[in-house]
N, C-alpha and C positions, 0 to 999 in steps of 0.2 A: 504494500500500500504506500502510495506516494506521501511523503511528509510535507506539511506546510512549513512556511518560514517561521510561524509561531511555535510549532512543535520543535523544529530544529533549534530555535533559540533557547527554548526551555530545556531541551536535552543538554545543551552546553552548560546551562546554569546548574543542572543536576549532576553533570559529570558522567552521564550514561547515554550512549546512543542505542536506541532500541532496534533490535532485529525485527520486532513486530510493533511498529508504532501505534497500531490500533489499540494495544493494551494501554498506552499512555492516554490516548483519546478517551477510552472508557473511564480511566481513573479520574479524568477531569470533568466528566459528565455528571452533573447533579441530577437528583431525581426529578426536579422540575423540568428537565429537558428530555427525560426518558420517554420512550414510546416504541411502537412496532419497529423492530430492526435497530433500535438504539438502546443499549443497556446502560444503566446508570452505575455509579461507583460504589454502591452499598456493599455488595459482596466482596469487592476488592478491599474496601475499608476494613471489613471483618478480618480478612487474612492479614492485611498489613499491620494491624494492631498486634497480632501474635508474633509476626516476624520482628517488629520493633522491640517487643518485650524480650524476646530471646537475645537479640543483639545487645540490648542494654544490660540485661542480667549478666551476660558474659563479660561485657566491658567493665562493669562495676567490680566483678570478682577479680579481674585482672588488675584493675587500677588500685585496689586496696585489698591485699591478701590477708589482712588481719581483721578486717571489719566483721562484726557480728551480723546476723540476720536482722536484728533490730536496728542496726545502723544502716544497713543496705536498703531496707524496705522504703524509708522515706525518700532516699536519694533516687531509687528506682521510680517511685511514683512521680517525683518531680520531673524526671526525664521523659516519661511516656504520657504524661497527662495531655489533654487536648490543647491547653495553652502553649505548652512547649512545642507541640507539632505545628500549631498556628504560627508561632514565632519563626520557626524554620521555613514554613511556607511563605511567609512575608519576605524573608531574606532572599529567597530564590524567585520572588515575584510570581508565585503560583496563581495568585488571584487574577492576574491579567489573562491567563489562559483557561480559566474555568468556563465550562459550558452551562449557562444558567437560563432558566425560563424568564420570560419578560418580568413577571411580578417579583421574582427573587432578585433579578438584576436591578430593578427600580428601587428596591428596598435596601440596596447597598450590600448585596450578597457577596461581592468580591472582597469585602473587608470584614465579613463576619467571622468571628473566631471559630465557631463550630464548623462552618463550611470549609474554612481553610485547614483546620485540623483533620477533618474527615478526608479531605482531598489528599493531604500529605500522606496519611496512612494508606490510601488507595494507591498512590504513586509508589510507595514502598512495595506493595504487593505486586504492582505491575512490573517493577524491576526484578523482583523475585521470580515471577513466572516467566519473564523474558530471558533471564540469564542465570538464575539460581541464587542460592543463599549467599555465596561469597560476594557476588556483585551487589546484592542488597545490603549486606553488612558493610561493604566498603563505602557505599553511598551514604548510609546512615551515619557512620563514624565521621565521614568527611563533613557532612552538613551539620551535625550536632557539635562538631569541633570540640572546643575546650569545655563545653557544658559538663561532660563526664567528670573531668578533673575538678571542676569548681562547683559542682552541684550541692555540696554541703551548705554553702551560704544561701542557696536558693531553694532548699528543701521545703520551706514554707513561704508562700508568696505574701506580699504585704497585705492584701485584702483579707486573706485567711487569718493572718496574725492580728490584724485590727479587730476582726470579728470576734476572735477568741478573747481578746483583751476586753472588749465591750461586754460579752456574755458573762465573763467571769465576774463582772461588777453589776450584773443584773440589768444591763441595758439591752435595748433592741439592737439588731444588727445595724451596722452603719448604712446610711443611704448615700447614693451617688446620683447627682443631678447634673445634667448637661446645662451649663449656664451660657455657653457661647459656642458658635461654630463659624469659622472663617475659612477663606481660601476657596479655590475652585473645586468643583465636584470630584475631579479625578485626584485631588490631593488636599482633602479637607484637614483642618486643624481644629481639635476639640478642646474646650475648657470644661473640666469636670470639677464639681465641688463635692468633697466628702464631708458628711455630716454625722455627728453623734447626738444621741438623745440629750446629752448634758449641755449641748449648745456649741461645742467646739466645731469649727469648720476650717477646711484648707482647700484651696483651689490648685489645680495643676493643668498644664496645657501640653498636648502631644499630638502626633499625627494619627493616632487611632484612639477610640474611646477606651479600649482595654488598657493601653499604656497610660493614658491620662488618669484612669481610675487607680491603677497600681501606684503611680507617682503620688497622687493625692492621698492614698491610703498610707503610703510610707511616710509622707510628711506629717500627716495627722497623728500617726502612731508615735513618731519622734516628739511631736509637740506635747502629747498627753502623758508620755512616759518620762520626759526630761526632768520632771520634778519628783519622780518616785524614788 
């Protein structure tokens, strides 16, 4: 099957040239675009999640040969969670190549964390089916990069840490409110305010809602814990 310029460019960013480029096309097809003769990426996502899990489990065992299961489990969860997959997807500009239905596209589907994370898992499965485990492993370790070695610091994201802090003090979970959006549609900039029941608030600005929420949560957590 002839590959488009878009597929060829994505293959370069992934570091894998497909023998069967139709696998990559299927990995990029969201259920909103599926239909007769066009499969979506849900089954590939299921497989890719398992391949990613095995690669990360092996990588963590190799990285720290003395770590206990209790130490490895949160690191593993941080590496395979949907947010981590979405961050990698953003880094290789996977969103630009997603095949979405009109409604999903109009609602900003190319930037949605869940869609990006699912598609990244599907791409992993596509590489696995195209060239085997070694090729999928090599791509994963290349794209996840230093995350395996530095995951200790990221084992709990800022939003989770802030929520746990609030709940431990009998508060409701923090709220995240979009207070501003600027920039063009293809490159929006979001300002998000993190709020606690106790009245403390902090704003942060970033190129995605998820990043802005994380930054706001981190700043607010620093603010409320600085005097403890």
